[in-house]
N, C-alpha and C positions, 0 to 999 in steps of 0.2 A: 416573464420576464420585459417589463420596459425598459425605454432606456431616452434621456436627454442626452442633446444633443451641440455639449458649448464645444464639442471636438468633432472634426469629422468624421471619424466613426460611431463617437455617443459615447457613454459609460451604461453601461448595462446597471440596471436597478432592479428588485421583485417589485410589481407594479404597485403593492400596496404601500413601501417604501418610497413609491415614485411617488404616489398620491400625496405623501406629505411633506417629501422632499419640494414639490410642485408649489404648495401653501406656505413652506418657508420664503421660497423663489421670489413669489410672487408680493408678501407681506414684505420683505426687506426692499423690493423694486420700487414698492407703494410707499416708501418713509423713504426712495431717491438715497439707501444706502449700499456703496459698495459693501462688497467681501470675498472672503479668498473661501473655496469649498477644497475638503482634503477629507475625501469617501473614503472609507475603511478597507483597508488592504482586500483585496478576492484572494481567499484562500488556496484557491489553483492557480496564482499565480506566481510569476518569481515576486523575491523580495522587493522589497521600494515602495513607491507612492506617487500619487498623481496629485497637484494644487492646481486647482482652476482659480484665477482671477474672476469676478463677477462685477459689474457696472451694469448702472439701473437702462446706461440707452444700447445695450445688447440684447441681441434677440437668443432667446434659449426653444429648442424646440421638445415637445415632450411626448415621445409616442408611448403608447400602452398595448399588451399585446392580448388583453381582454377589452373587452365592453364595460365589462363592472367596473362601478365605484364604491369605494373603497372611506366607509366613511373614517372621517378625523379622530383621532385619538391624540387629548391635549400630550398626557405623559411622554407621547411619542416622539411627538411636535418637538416636545422640552429637553426629551434625549438627541436628538436629529440634532436638535439646534447647536447644545453642548459639543455632542460629540463632531457631527462634518462642519461646522461651520465656525471658520477665524475673525472674530471682527478688523477693519478697518483701520 
C-alpha cells in the first residue's frame, strides 16, 4: 500500500494503482493540464469523498511500500483516468 501526498497525511492506494496514477499525473503535468482528482471512496471509511485540485506547478510525492516496479496497463490507465480524473 503506497501513498501520494498532495495532502499532509497523503492518500493511500495500492502500489499497482499508485504506479498508474503517477503515470496519469505525470502525463497531465507534461501537457500543462490542471485537473480535479476524485479517488473512489474507501469502503472502510465513512461516507463522503475527497476531491483534489492539481496544477502542473505543484509538487506531488509518490511513496511506494515496495521496490517492485509495476507494468502499466493501457486499459487500467484509461479506466482510472475515466473514473478518477475530472477535466478542468
